[in-house]
N, C-alpha and C positions, 0 to 999 in steps of 0.2 A: 107256535106250538101246534103240531098236528093233532089229531083225534088219536092216534095210536101213542104218541107222547103223553096226552093227558091221560089215557087208560093206564099206560104204565105208570105213571106219577102217582096216581090215584092208587092202584094196586100195592105199589110199594109202601105206600103210606099206611095203609090198612094193616101191612104185613102179611099180605098173601102172596102165595107163589103163583107161577103162570099155570102149574099144573092143577091147584087148587080151583081157580077160576075156570079153568077149560072144563073141568069135570063138572062144575055146577052148570055150566051152559051147555054141556053136552057135545063137546069137540074135544080134538086132542091137544095136547100143550104144544106142538109144532104149530098147529093151526093157529093158536091163540098167539104164539109168538109173532107170526106173520101179520096178525091184526096189529100188535103192538108196534111193529116196524113199518107198518104201512104198505106192505106186500099185498094185503087182501083188502078189498073194498069191503065194507060191513053195510047190512041192510038196517033200516030203522030198527025192524024187530031185533035183531041180533044185538045193535046197540042197548035196546032195552033190556035184554036179558043179562047184557054185561054190566049196565047199572045196577039192576037187581042183585047182581053177584057181588057186587062192591059196595052194596047197602047205600046207594046213592040214587040220583035221579040223572035222566038223561040231560037236563038242564044244567046241572051242576058239572055233569062231564063235558059238555060241549064248551061251558062258558069258563071252565078251570084254566087258571092262569092268566085271565083276563081281569081277574080280581084277586085280591090277596086274602080272602077269608073263604075257609072252606069248612063245612059242618061234616063232622064225623060222629058217626052214633055206635058206639062199642069199639071193637077192634084193639088191637094193642097199642095204637096211638093215638088214643084219645087225650090229648095233652091237657086240655082244660075240664074243668068240671061240667061247664054249660055245654061241651060237645061243639064248641067253635074254636078254631084254630086261626089265628092272625099270623101272616107271614109277611116280614117286611121286605123281604128280598125276592127274587125271582126264583120261585119253587123250584122249577124245573132244574136250574143250574144247582140249588141247593140239593136235592135229591141226587142228582149225578155225583156230586162231590161225596155224599155220604157213602153211595154205592162203593164208589173209588176206595174211600177209605176202610170200608169192610172188607174189600178185596185185599188190600194191603195188610189190613190186622190178620186176616185167615192165614195170608204168606206168612208174616212174623211168626204167629203161633205155630204153624207147620215146622217152619226153621228151627224154633225154640224147641220144640218136641224132638226133633231129628237130631 
């Protein structure tokens, strides 16, 4: 899992859009997208800004996916009262599947309305 993958996964877990995080760190949405897809190398200071915007630490971002525990403070996805979420499967794979299902659901809703 690359740092871009880790950033994207944490962002999605928090329920934040790329535009939201980009604005918080003072860059454009496309520039942030390039970070997530590893087209742009990021400096240590930028990584600190991203971690702060995602309400986590650089340590948690850089080790994310290497352990199946992640601390979440606030946000829409605080799944446990104590702010600790345990993932029994590869989280990145799980998030990708959820993202795919969300896209399919949106397509079905659109089809149903039409």
